[in-house]
C-alpha positions as CSV (number, residue, x, y, z in Angstrom):
1,M,-23.9,27.8,-8.4
2,N,-21.6,24.9,-9.2
3,E,-20.4,26.1,-12.6
4,P,-17.6,24.2,-14.4
5,R,-14.2,25.9,-14.0
6,Q,-11.4,26.1,-16.5
7,P,-8.8,23.5,-15.9
8,S,-5.7,24.8,-14.1
9,E,-2.2,24.6,-15.6
10,R,-1.4,21.9,-13.0
11,F,-4.5,19.9,-14.3
12,E,-3.4,20.3,-17.9
13,Q,0.1,19.2,-17.0
14,G,-1.3,16.3,-15.0
15,M,-3.4,15.1,-17.9
16,A,-0.4,15.2,-20.3
17,T,1.7,13.2,-17.8
18,R,-1.2,10.8,-17.1
19,R,-1.6,10.1,-20.8
20,A,2.2,9.7,-21.3
21,V,2.4,7.2,-18.4
22,L,-0.8,5.2,-18.7
23,G,-1.6,5.7,-22.3
24,D,-4.4,7.4,-24.1
25,A,-6.6,4.4,-24.2
26,H,-6.6,4.0,-20.4
27,V,-7.2,7.6,-19.8
28,D,-9.9,7.8,-22.4
29,R,-11.7,4.9,-20.8
30,A,-11.4,6.5,-17.3
31,E,-12.7,9.8,-18.6
32,A,-15.6,8.2,-20.5
33,S,-16.7,6.2,-17.5
34,A,-16.6,9.2,-15.1
35,T,-19.9,10.2,-13.6
36,P,-20.9,13.3,-11.6
37,F,-20.2,11.2,-8.5
38,D,-16.6,10.4,-9.3
39,K,-15.6,13.2,-11.7
40,P,-14.3,15.3,-8.8
41,F,-12.1,12.4,-7.8
42,Q,-10.7,12.0,-11.3
43,D,-10.0,15.7,-11.4
44,L,-8.2,15.5,-8.0
45,I,-5.9,12.7,-9.0
46,T,-5.2,14.3,-12.4
47,E,-4.2,17.5,-10.8
48,A,-2.5,16.3,-7.6
49,A,-1.0,12.9,-8.4
50,W,-0.3,13.4,-12.1
51,G,0.1,17.2,-12.2
52,H,2.1,17.6,-9.1
53,V,3.8,14.3,-8.0
54,W,4.3,12.5,-11.4
55,S,5.2,15.8,-13.2
56,G,8.0,16.6,-10.7
57,T,11.5,16.9,-12.0
58,T,13.6,15.4,-9.1
59,L,12.8,11.8,-9.9
60,S,12.6,10.3,-13.4
61,R,9.4,8.5,-14.5
62,R,11.3,5.3,-14.3
63,E,12.1,6.0,-10.6
64,R,8.6,7.1,-9.9
65,S,7.2,4.0,-11.5
66,I,9.4,1.8,-9.3
67,V,8.4,3.6,-6.1
68,T,4.8,3.6,-7.0
69,I,4.7,-0.2,-7.7
70,A,6.5,-0.9,-4.5
71,L,4.0,1.2,-2.5
72,L,1.0,-0.2,-4.2
73,A,2.2,-3.7,-3.6
74,A,2.9,-3.0,0.1
75,F,-0.6,-1.7,0.5
76,G,-2.2,-4.6,-1.5
77,Q,-3.6,-2.4,-4.2
78,D,-3.9,-5.2,-6.8
79,D,-5.6,-3.4,-9.6
80,E,-3.3,-0.4,-9.3
81,V,-0.2,-2.7,-9.2
82,A,-1.4,-4.3,-12.5
83,M,-2.1,-0.9,-14.1
84,H,1.4,0.5,-13.1
85,V,3.2,-2.7,-14.2
86,R,1.5,-2.2,-17.6
87,A,2.6,1.5,-17.6
88,T,6.3,0.5,-17.3
89,E,6.2,0.2,-21.1
90,N,6.0,4.0,-21.0
91,T,8.1,4.8,-18.0
92,G,11.2,2.9,-18.8
93,A,11.1,0.7,-15.6
94,S,12.4,-2.7,-16.5
95,R,11.2,-6.1,-15.3
96,E,14.4,-6.3,-13.3
97,D,13.5,-2.9,-11.7
98,I,10.1,-4.2,-10.7
99,R,11.6,-7.5,-9.4
100,E,14.0,-5.5,-7.2
101,A,11.3,-3.2,-5.9
102,L,9.2,-6.3,-5.0
103,L,12.2,-7.8,-3.1
104,H,12.2,-4.6,-1.1
105,V,8.5,-5.0,-0.5
106,A,9.1,-8.5,0.8
107,I,11.7,-7.3,3.4
108,Y,10.0,-4.1,4.5
109,A,6.3,-4.7,4.0
110,G,6.0,-8.5,4.2
111,V,6.5,-11.6,2.1
112,P,2.8,-12.2,1.5
113,A,2.4,-8.7,-0.1
114,A,5.4,-9.2,-2.3
115,N,4.4,-12.7,-3.3
116,H,0.9,-11.5,-4.3
117,A,2.3,-8.6,-6.3
118,I,4.8,-10.9,-8.0
119,K,1.9,-13.1,-9.2
120,I,0.2,-10.0,-10.5
121,A,3.3,-8.7,-12.3
122,K,3.9,-12.2,-13.9
123,H,0.4,-12.3,-15.2
124,V,0.6,-8.7,-16.6
125,F,4.0,-9.6,-18.2
126,E,2.4,-12.7,-19.8
127,Q,-0.4,-10.5,-21.2
128,M,2.1,-7.9,-22.5
129,D,4.2,-10.6,-24.1
130,A,1.1,-12.2,-25.7
131,G,0.1,-8.8,-27.0
132,M,3.6,-8.2,-28.5
133,A,3.6,-11.7,-30.1
134,A,0.2,-11.1,-31.6
135,G,1.4,-7.8,-33.0
136,K,4.3,-9.5,-34.7
137,A,2.1,-12.2,-36.3
């Protein structure tokens, strides 16, 4: 009754965009850890968030990245903030872009939300910098 269906074009586009933004390693981990319980959710976000929203043509990936980080920070979605800060390596959003977005969060969503997101971003940047330094050694 519940036969697997072929992925839609929107899903395929979403998977390509998701991989381009988050990286193959992240997406592979998410796919490998999916269970029958959460697989429908993974499919939904791949098709809707990545295939529709992130694959749109009006905003650049850099702009989408900035908006996404600001929204996630405003809603206190710590793990997602960290994931999307890491993804800026692929989206072209700069550290200055993120800083400016978090200043907006402070004014429009509250200083505590922005302060916490700034701490998360700083920690992620430290990890990214350490990874780059290790790669150069």
